[in-house]
PyMOL Python script that loads the backbone (N, CA, C, O; Angstrom):
from pymol import cmd

cmd.read_pdbstr("""\
ATOM      1  N   ARG A   1       3.745  -3.545   2.573  1.00  0.00           N
ATOM      2  CA  ARG A   1       5.150  -3.321   2.873  1.00  0.00           C
ATOM      3  C   ARG A   1       5.627  -1.996   2.299  1.00  0.00           C
ATOM      4  O   ARG A   1       6.432  -1.297   2.914  1.00  0.00           O
ATOM      5  N   ALA A   2       5.126  -1.656   1.116  1.00  0.00           N
ATOM      6  CA  ALA A   2       5.526  -0.387   0.506  1.00  0.00           C
ATOM      7  C   ALA A   2       5.095   0.792   1.365  1.00  0.00           C
ATOM      8  O   ALA A   2       5.853   1.748   1.534  1.00  0.00           O
ATOM      9  N   ALA A   3       3.894   0.731   1.906  1.00  0.00           N
ATOM     10  CA  ALA A   3       3.398   1.826   2.752  1.00  0.00           C
ATOM     11  C   ALA A   3       4.226   1.950   4.022  1.00  0.00           C
ATOM     12  O   ALA A   3       4.535   3.059   4.456  1.00  0.00           O
ATOM     13  N   LEU A   4       4.587   0.819   4.619  1.00  0.00           N
ATOM     14  CA  LEU A   4       5.402   0.851   5.832  1.00  0.00           C
ATOM     15  C   LEU A   4       6.787   1.418   5.547  1.00  0.00           C
ATOM     16  O   LEU A   4       7.290   2.252   6.300  1.00  0.00           O
ATOM     17  N   GLY A   5       7.394   0.969   4.470  1.00  0.00           N
ATOM     18  CA  GLY A   5       8.708   1.488   4.100  1.00  0.00           C
ATOM     19  C   GLY A   5       8.669   2.971   3.809  1.00  0.00           C
ATOM     20  O   GLY A   5       9.581   3.711   4.178  1.00  0.00           O
ATOM     21  N   ASN A   6       7.623   3.399   3.154  1.00  0.00           N
ATOM     22  CA  ASN A   6       7.462   4.810   2.818  1.00  0.00           C
ATOM     23  C   ASN A   6       7.308   5.661   4.091  1.00  0.00           C
ATOM     24  O   ASN A   6       7.919   6.722   4.217  1.00  0.00           O
ATOM     25  N   MET A   7       6.486   5.179   5.022  1.00  0.00           N
ATOM     26  CA  MET A   7       6.310   5.903   6.290  1.00  0.00           C
ATOM     27  C   MET A   7       7.624   5.999   7.049  1.00  0.00           C
ATOM     28  O   MET A   7       7.943   7.036   7.632  1.00  0.00           O
ATOM     29  N   PHE A   8       8.388   4.903   7.037  1.00  0.00           N
ATOM     30  CA  PHE A   8       9.682   4.912   7.721  1.00  0.00           C
ATOM     31  C   PHE A   8      10.622   5.925   7.082  1.00  0.00           C
ATOM     32  O   PHE A   8      11.310   6.661   7.789  1.00  0.00           O
ATOM     33  N   GLU A   9      10.660   5.970   5.769  1.00  0.00           N
ATOM     34  CA  GLU A   9      11.518   6.935   5.072  1.00  0.00           C
ATOM     35  C   GLU A   9      11.144   8.373   5.450  1.00  0.00           C
ATOM     36  O   GLU A   9      12.021   9.207   5.676  1.00  0.00           O
ATOM     37  N   ILE A  10       9.860   8.654   5.515  1.00  0.00           N
ATOM     38  CA  ILE A  10       9.408   9.999   5.880  1.00  0.00           C
ATOM     39  C   ILE A  10       9.816  10.326   7.311  1.00  0.00           C
ATOM     40  O   ILE A  10      10.399  11.380   7.569  1.00  0.00           O
ATOM     41  N   GLN A  11       9.513   9.433   8.233  1.00  0.00           N
ATOM     42  CA  GLN A  11       9.790   9.720   9.637  1.00  0.00           C
ATOM     43  C   GLN A  11      11.284   9.781   9.941  1.00  0.00           C
ATOM     44  O   GLN A  11      11.719  10.626  10.723  1.00  0.00           O
ATOM     45  N   SER A  12      12.068   8.904   9.336  1.00  0.00           N
ATOM     46  CA  SER A  12      13.513   8.948   9.579  1.00  0.00           C
ATOM     47  C   SER A  12      14.130  10.184   8.930  1.00  0.00           C
ATOM     48  O   SER A  12      15.080  10.755   9.467  1.00  0.00           O
ATOM     49  N   SER A  13      13.610  10.596   7.796  1.00  0.00           N
ATOM     50  CA  SER A  13      14.109  11.815   7.148  1.00  0.00           C
ATOM     51  C   SER A  13      13.714  13.054   7.938  1.00  0.00           C
ATOM     52  O   SER A  13      14.493  14.002   8.029  1.00  0.00           O
ATOM     53  N   GLN A  14      12.518  13.057   8.509  1.00  0.00           N
ATOM     54  CA  GLN A  14      12.113  14.177   9.366  1.00  0.00           C
ATOM     55  C   GLN A  14      13.030  14.273  10.575  1.00  0.00           C
ATOM     56  O   GLN A  14      13.371  15.371  11.014  1.00  0.00           O
ATOM     57  N   LEU A  15      13.421  13.145  11.105  1.00  0.00           N
ATOM     58  CA  LEU A  15      14.361  13.120  12.216  1.00  0.00           C
ATOM     59  C   LEU A  15      15.680  13.770  11.811  1.00  0.00           C
ATOM     60  O   LEU A  15      16.246  14.557  12.569  1.00  0.00           O
ATOM     61  N   ALA A  16      16.166  13.442  10.621  1.00  0.00           N
ATOM     62  CA  ALA A  16      17.412  14.029  10.131  1.00  0.00           C
ATOM     63  C   ALA A  16      17.272  15.536   9.931  1.00  0.00           C
ATOM     64  O   ALA A  16      18.179  16.293  10.277  1.00  0.00           O
ATOM     65  N   VAL A  17      16.153  15.971   9.379  1.00  0.00           N
ATOM     66  CA  VAL A  17      15.916  17.409   9.182  1.00  0.00           C
ATOM     67  C   VAL A  17      15.994  18.142  10.510  1.00  0.00           C
ATOM     68  O   VAL A  17      16.591  19.215  10.600  1.00  0.00           O
ATOM     69  N   ASN A  18      15.399  17.570  11.526  1.00  0.00           N
ATOM     70  CA  ASN A  18      15.326  18.229  12.829  1.00  0.00           C
ATOM     71  C   ASN A  18      16.610  18.167  13.630  1.00  0.00           C
ATOM     72  O   ASN A  18      16.823  18.999  14.512  1.00  0.00           O
ATOM     73  N   ARG A  19      17.469  17.202  13.347  1.00  0.00           N
ATOM     74  CA  ARG A  19      18.643  17.006  14.199  1.00  0.00           C
ATOM     75  C   ARG A  19      19.971  17.436  13.604  1.00  0.00           C
ATOM     76  O   ARG A  19      20.914  17.707  14.348  1.00  0.00           O
ATOM     77  N   THR A  20      20.071  17.505  12.293  1.00  0.00           N
ATOM     78  CA  THR A  20      21.382  17.782  11.707  1.00  0.00           C
ATOM     79  C   THR A  20      21.694  19.279  11.692  1.00  0.00           C
ATOM     80  O   THR A  20      20.804  20.125  11.604  1.00  0.00           O
ATOM     81  N   GLN A  21      22.958  19.563  11.778  1.00  0.00           N
ATOM     82  CA  GLN A  21      23.441  20.932  11.623  1.00  0.00           C
ATOM     83  C   GLN A  21      23.962  21.158  10.194  1.00  0.00           C
ATOM     84  O   GLN A  21      24.209  22.293   9.788  1.00  0.00           O
ATOM     85  N   ASN A  22      24.123  20.071   9.447  1.00  0.00           N
ATOM     86  CA  ASN A  22      24.676  20.113   8.104  1.00  0.00           C
ATOM     87  C   ASN A  22      23.574  20.460   7.107  1.00  0.00           C
ATOM     88  O   ASN A  22      22.587  19.737   6.978  1.00  0.00           O
ATOM     89  N   GLU A  23      23.756  21.576   6.407  1.00  0.00           N
ATOM     90  CA  GLU A  23      22.727  22.045   5.464  1.00  0.00           C
ATOM     91  C   GLU A  23      22.528  21.091   4.292  1.00  0.00           C
ATOM     92  O   GLU A  23      21.407  20.952   3.803  1.00  0.00           O
ATOM     93  N   GLN A  24      23.582  20.434   3.831  1.00  0.00           N
ATOM     94  CA  GLN A  24      23.438  19.486   2.721  1.00  0.00           C
ATOM     95  C   GLN A  24      22.614  18.276   3.146  1.00  0.00           C
ATOM     96  O   GLN A  24      21.761  17.804   2.395  1.00  0.00           O
ATOM     97  N   ILE A  25      22.870  17.784   4.337  1.00  0.00           N
ATOM     98  CA  ILE A  25      22.083  16.660   4.847  1.00  0.00           C
ATOM     99  C   ILE A  25      20.638  17.087   5.068  1.00  0.00           C
ATOM    100  O   ILE A  25      19.710  16.346   4.743  1.00  0.00           O
ATOM    101  N   ARG A  26      20.449  18.274   5.617  1.00  0.00           N
ATOM    102  CA  ARG A  26      19.091  18.783   5.846  1.00  0.00           C
ATOM    103  C   ARG A  26      18.330  18.911   4.523  1.00  0.00           C
ATOM    104  O   ARG A  26      17.157  18.547   4.444  1.00  0.00           O
ATOM    105  N   ALA A  27      18.986  19.420   3.500  1.00  0.00           N
ATOM    106  CA  ALA A  27      18.336  19.577   2.192  1.00  0.00           C
ATOM    107  C   ALA A  27      17.981  18.216   1.593  1.00  0.00           C
ATOM    108  O   ALA A  27      16.893  18.040   1.045  1.00  0.00           O
ATOM    109  N   PHE A  28      18.899  17.259   1.698  1.00  0.00           N
ATOM    110  CA  PHE A  28      18.624  15.924   1.172  1.00  0.00           C
ATOM    111  C   PHE A  28      17.478  15.276   1.939  1.00  0.00           C
ATOM    112  O   PHE A  28      16.578  14.692   1.336  1.00  0.00           O
ATOM    113  N   ALA A  29      17.508  15.374   3.257  1.00  0.00           N
ATOM    114  CA  ALA A  29      16.456  14.765   4.079  1.00  0.00           C
ATOM    115  C   ALA A  29      15.102  15.405   3.779  1.00  0.00           C
ATOM    116  O   ALA A  29      14.088  14.708   3.733  1.00  0.00           O
ATOM    117  N   GLN A  30      15.073  16.709   3.577  1.00  0.00           N
ATOM    118  CA  GLN A  30      13.809  17.372   3.253  1.00  0.00           C
ATOM    119  C   GLN A  30      13.296  16.930   1.886  1.00  0.00           C
ATOM    120  O   GLN A  30      12.091  16.776   1.688  1.00  0.00           O
ATOM    121  N   ARG A  31      14.220  16.727   0.941  1.00  0.00           N
ATOM    122  CA  ARG A  31      13.823  16.222  -0.364  1.00  0.00           C
ATOM    123  C   ARG A  31      13.233  14.815  -0.237  1.00  0.00           C
ATOM    124  O   ARG A  31      12.261  14.482  -0.916  1.00  0.00           O
ATOM    125  N   MET A  32      13.818  13.997   0.628  1.00  0.00           N
ATOM    126  CA  MET A  32      13.280  12.652   0.880  1.00  0.00           C
ATOM    127  C   MET A  32      11.873  12.734   1.455  1.00  0.00           C
ATOM    128  O   MET A  32      10.990  11.982   1.042  1.00  0.00           O
ATOM    129  N   VAL A  33      11.656  13.639   2.401  1.00  0.00           N
ATOM    130  CA  VAL A  33      10.322  13.814   2.986  1.00  0.00           C
ATOM    131  C   VAL A  33       9.338  14.196   1.889  1.00  0.00           C
ATOM    132  O   VAL A  33       8.263  13.606   1.782  1.00  0.00           O
ATOM    133  N   ASN A  34       9.701  15.172   1.082  1.00  0.00           N
ATOM    134  CA  ASN A  34       8.805  15.641   0.018  1.00  0.00           C
ATOM    135  C   ASN A  34       8.493  14.539  -0.991  1.00  0.00           C
ATOM    136  O   ASN A  34       7.334  14.329  -1.349  1.00  0.00           O
ATOM    137  N   GLU A  35       9.526  13.838  -1.446  1.00  0.00           N
ATOM    138  CA  GLU A  35       9.325  12.814  -2.464  1.00  0.00           C
ATOM    139  C   GLU A  35       8.543  11.616  -1.925  1.00  0.00           C
ATOM    140  O   GLU A  35       7.696  11.062  -2.625  1.00  0.00           O
ATOM    141  N   HIS A  36       8.824  11.217  -0.692  1.00  0.00           N
ATOM    142  CA  HIS A  36       8.109  10.076  -0.126  1.00  0.00           C
ATOM    143  C   HIS A  36       6.677  10.446   0.257  1.00  0.00           C
ATOM    144  O   HIS A  36       5.797   9.585   0.260  1.00  0.00           O
ATOM    145  N   THR A  37       6.440  11.703   0.577  1.00  0.00           N
ATOM    146  CA  THR A  37       5.069  12.147   0.821  1.00  0.00           C
ATOM    147  C   THR A  37       4.262  12.035  -0.469  1.00  0.00           C
ATOM    148  O   THR A  37       3.130  11.550  -0.462  1.00  0.00           O
ATOM    149  N   LYS A  38       4.851  12.486  -1.577  1.00  0.00           N
ATOM    150  CA  LYS A  38       4.186  12.347  -2.884  1.00  0.00           C
ATOM    151  C   LYS A  38       3.965  10.879  -3.222  1.00  0.00           C
ATOM    152  O   LYS A  38       2.898  10.507  -3.711  1.00  0.00           O
ATOM    153  N   ALA A  39       4.961  10.049  -2.965  1.00  0.00           N
ATOM    154  CA  ALA A  39       4.833   8.620  -3.248  1.00  0.00           C
ATOM    155  C   ALA A  39       3.732   7.995  -2.400  1.00  0.00           C
ATOM    156  O   ALA A  39       3.008   7.118  -2.873  1.00  0.00           O
ATOM    157  N   GLY A  40       3.601   8.434  -1.164  1.00  0.00           N
ATOM    158  CA  GLY A  40       2.543   7.934  -0.296  1.00  0.00           C
ATOM    159  C   GLY A  40       1.164   8.283  -0.817  1.00  0.00           C
ATOM    160  O   GLY A  40       0.241   7.472  -0.745  1.00  0.00           O
ATOM    161  N   GLU A  41       1.026   9.485  -1.339  1.00  0.00           N
ATOM    162  CA  GLU A  41      -0.255   9.893  -1.918  1.00  0.00           C
ATOM    163  C   GLU A  41      -0.580   9.059  -3.157  1.00  0.00           C
ATOM    164  O   GLU A  41      -1.726   8.660  -3.362  1.00  0.00           O
ATOM    165  N   ALA A  42       0.434   8.801  -3.974  1.00  0.00           N
ATOM    166  CA  ALA A  42       0.230   7.971  -5.161  1.00  0.00           C
ATOM    167  C   ALA A  42      -0.129   6.535  -4.760  1.00  0.00           C
ATOM    168  O   ALA A  42      -0.948   5.890  -5.413  1.00  0.00           O
ATOM    169  N   LEU A  43       0.480   6.051  -3.702  1.00  0.00           N
ATOM    170  CA  LEU A  43       0.177   4.710  -3.217  1.00  0.00           C
ATOM    171  C   LEU A  43      -1.270   4.619  -2.733  1.00  0.00           C
ATOM    172  O   LEU A  43      -1.957   3.631  -2.991  1.00  0.00           O
ATOM    173  N   LYS A  44      -1.721   5.650  -2.033  1.00  0.00           N
ATOM    174  CA  LYS A  44      -3.118   5.669  -1.573  1.00  0.00           C
ATOM    175  C   LYS A  44      -4.075   5.618  -2.766  1.00  0.00           C
ATOM    176  O   LYS A  44      -5.084   4.914  -2.734  1.00  0.00           O
ATOM    177  N   THR A  45      -3.753   6.358  -3.797  1.00  0.00           N
ATOM    178  CA  THR A  45      -4.590   6.361  -4.997  1.00  0.00           C
ATOM    179  C   THR A  45      -4.577   4.982  -5.663  1.00  0.00           C
ATOM    180  O   THR A  45      -5.621   4.470  -6.067  1.00  0.00           O
ATOM    181  N   ALA A  46      -3.405   4.397  -5.770  1.00  0.00           N
ATOM    182  CA  ALA A  46      -3.279   3.086  -6.411  1.00  0.00           C
ATOM    183  C   ALA A  46      -3.943   1.986  -5.591  1.00  0.00           C
ATOM    184  O   ALA A  46      -4.402   0.991  -6.153  1.00  0.00           O
ATOM    185  N   ALA A  47      -4.001   2.147  -4.287  1.00  0.00           N
ATOM    186  CA  ALA A  47      -4.584   1.120  -3.419  1.00  0.00           C
ATOM    187  C   ALA A  47      -6.094   1.024  -3.584  1.00  0.00           C
ATOM    188  O   ALA A  47      -6.691   0.018  -3.200  1.00  0.00           O
ATOM    189  N   GLN A  48      -6.713   2.036  -4.139  1.00  0.00           N
ATOM    190  CA  GLN A  48      -8.135   2.054  -4.462  1.00  0.00           C
ATOM    191  C   GLN A  48      -9.008   1.481  -3.344  1.00  0.00           C
ATOM    192  O   GLN A  48      -9.706   0.485  -3.532  1.00  0.00           O
ATOM    193  N   GLY A  49      -8.956   2.117  -2.205  1.00  0.00           N
ATOM    194  CA  GLY A  49      -9.835   1.721  -1.115  1.00  0.00           C
ATOM    195  C   GLY A  49      -9.278   0.648  -0.203  1.00  0.00           C
ATOM    196  O   GLY A  49      -9.891   0.343   0.821  1.00  0.00           O
ATOM    197  N   GLN A  50      -8.129   0.060  -0.540  1.00  0.00           N
ATOM    198  CA  GLN A  50      -7.500  -0.906   0.352  1.00  0.00           C
ATOM    199  C   GLN A  50      -7.066  -0.198   1.627  1.00  0.00           C
ATOM    200  O   GLN A  50      -6.726   0.984   1.597  1.00  0.00           O
ATOM    201  N   THR A  51      -7.076  -0.890   2.710  1.00  0.00           N
ATOM    202  CA  THR A  51      -6.634  -0.314   3.977  1.00  0.00           C
ATOM    203  C   THR A  51      -5.117  -0.323   4.035  1.00  0.00           C
ATOM    204  O   THR A  51      -4.485  -1.371   3.905  1.00  0.00           O
ATOM    205  N   LEU A  52      -4.543   0.846   4.231  1.00  0.00           N
ATOM    206  CA  LEU A  52      -3.095   0.979   4.371  1.00  0.00           C
ATOM    207  C   LEU A  52      -2.775   1.238   5.836  1.00  0.00           C
ATOM    208  O   LEU A  52      -3.581   1.838   6.547  1.00  0.00           O
ATOM    209  N   PRO A  53      -1.616   0.795   6.294  1.00  0.00           N
ATOM    210  CA  PRO A  53      -1.251   1.030   7.693  1.00  0.00           C
ATOM    211  C   PRO A  53      -1.156   2.519   8.007  1.00  0.00           C
ATOM    212  O   PRO A  53      -0.751   3.322   7.166  1.00  0.00           O
ATOM    213  N   GLN A  54      -1.534   2.868   9.222  1.00  0.00           N
ATOM    214  CA  GLN A  54      -1.499   4.263   9.661  1.00  0.00           C
ATOM    215  C   GLN A  54      -0.315   4.544  10.583  1.00  0.00           C
ATOM    216  O   GLN A  54      -0.010   5.700  10.878  1.00  0.00           O
ATOM    217  N   GLN A  55       0.345   3.490  11.031  1.00  0.00           N
ATOM    218  CA  GLN A  55       1.519   3.649  11.878  1.00  0.00           C
ATOM    219  C   GLN A  55       2.529   2.565  11.540  1.00  0.00           C
ATOM    220  O   GLN A  55       2.202   1.571  10.892  1.00  0.00           O
ATOM    221  N   LEU A  56       3.757   2.771  11.986  1.00  0.00           N
ATOM    222  CA  LEU A  56       4.825   1.820  11.694  1.00  0.00           C
ATOM    223  C   LEU A  56       4.582   0.498  12.403  1.00  0.00           C
ATOM    224  O   LEU A  56       4.001   0.461  13.488  1.00  0.00           O
ATOM    225  N   ASP A  57       5.030  -0.582  11.782  1.00  0.00           N
ATOM    226  CA  ASP A  57       5.006  -1.870  12.454  1.00  0.00           C
ATOM    227  C   ASP A  57       6.147  -1.910  13.470  1.00  0.00           C
ATOM    228  O   ASP A  57       6.946  -0.977  13.549  1.00  0.00           O
ATOM    229  N   GLN A  58       6.218  -2.981  14.238  1.00  0.00           N
ATOM    230  CA  GLN A  58       7.198  -3.064  15.316  1.00  0.00           C
ATOM    231  C   GLN A  58       8.633  -2.976  14.807  1.00  0.00           C
ATOM    232  O   GLN A  58       9.462  -2.302  15.419  1.00  0.00           O
ATOM    233  N   ALA A  59       8.934  -3.639  13.712  1.00  0.00           N
ATOM    234  CA  ALA A  59      10.303  -3.637  13.183  1.00  0.00           C
ATOM    235  C   ALA A  59      10.737  -2.231  12.763  1.00  0.00           C
ATOM    236  O   ALA A  59      11.838  -1.796  13.100  1.00  0.00           O
ATOM    237  N   HIS A  60       9.879  -1.521  12.029  1.00  0.00           N
ATOM    238  CA  HIS A  60      10.220  -0.166  11.589  1.00  0.00           C
ATOM    239  C   HIS A  60      10.246   0.806  12.775  1.00  0.00           C
ATOM    240  O   HIS A  60      11.092   1.699  12.828  1.00  0.00           O
ATOM    241  N   ALA A  61       9.330   0.633  13.712  1.00  0.00           N
ATOM    242  CA  ALA A  61       9.308   1.506  14.900  1.00  0.00           C
ATOM    243  C   ALA A  61      10.582   1.328  15.714  1.00  0.00           C
ATOM    244  O   ALA A  61      11.118   2.293  16.259  1.00  0.00           O
ATOM    245  N   GLN A  62      11.062   0.100  15.795  1.00  0.00           N
ATOM    246  CA  GLN A  62      12.297  -0.155  16.529  1.00  0.00           C
ATOM    247  C   GLN A  62      13.495   0.473  15.825  1.00  0.00           C
ATOM    248  O   GLN A  62      14.377   1.027  16.482  1.00  0.00           O
ATOM    249  N   MET A  63      13.535   0.392  14.496  1.00  0.00           N
ATOM    250  CA  MET A  63      14.629   1.029  13.752  1.00  0.00           C
ATOM    251  C   MET A  63      14.597   2.549  13.959  1.00  0.00           C
ATOM    252  O   MET A  63      15.645   3.171  14.133  1.00  0.00           O
ATOM    253  N   LEU A  64      13.411   3.141  13.942  1.00  0.00           N
ATOM    254  CA  LEU A  64      13.301   4.583  14.149  1.00  0.00           C
ATOM    255  C   LEU A  64      13.742   4.948  15.570  1.00  0.00           C
ATOM    256  O   LEU A  64      14.417   5.957  15.773  1.00  0.00           O
ATOM    257  N   GLN A  65      13.359   4.130  16.544  1.00  0.00           N
ATOM    258  CA  GLN A  65      13.763   4.394  17.924  1.00  0.00           C
ATOM    259  C   GLN A  65      15.285   4.322  18.066  1.00  0.00           C
ATOM    260  O   GLN A  65      15.879   5.102  18.810  1.00  0.00           O
ATOM    261  N   THR A  66      15.902   3.398  17.363  1.00  0.00           N
ATOM    262  CA  THR A  66      17.369   3.300  17.383  1.00  0.00           C
ATOM    263  C   THR A  66      17.984   4.568  16.808  1.00  0.00           C
ATOM    264  O   THR A  66      18.954   5.088  17.360  1.00  0.00           O
ATOM    265  N   LEU A  67      17.439   5.068  15.717  1.00  0.00           N
ATOM    266  CA  LEU A  67      17.949   6.305  15.130  1.00  0.00           C
ATOM    267  C   LEU A  67      17.760   7.495  16.067  1.00  0.00           C
ATOM    268  O   LEU A  67      18.612   8.383  16.119  1.00  0.00           O
ATOM    269  N   GLN A  68      16.670   7.521  16.793  1.00  0.00           N
ATOM    270  CA  GLN A  68      16.396   8.624  17.719  1.00  0.00           C
ATOM    271  C   GLN A  68      17.405   8.637  18.859  1.00  0.00           C
ATOM    272  O   GLN A  68      17.705   9.691  19.420  1.00  0.00           O
ATOM    273  N   GLY A  69      17.923   7.471  19.198  1.00  0.00           N
ATOM    274  CA  GLY A  69      18.902   7.371  20.284  1.00  0.00           C
ATOM    275  C   GLY A  69      20.245   7.871  19.849  1.00  0.00           C
ATOM    276  O   GLY A  69      21.192   7.862  20.635  1.00  0.00           O
TER     277      GLY A  69
END
""", "prot")
cmd.dss("prot")
cmd.show_as("cartoon", "prot")
cmd.util.cbc("prot")
cmd.orient("prot")
């Protein structure tokens, strides 16, 4: 669940970076991308060979699709 939530945070923040005209929102969203990318790397290390999801599950994908609309 942590990996899925982390992926969603990255992808939704990337969406905000690409779509907003507001520099403060863009800066915050980029910081979220950077921090969650680091967290994802730490999660991979902590998982020690466990298989982590490579794409969003249906619930997170649907939330991202709603944001894209």
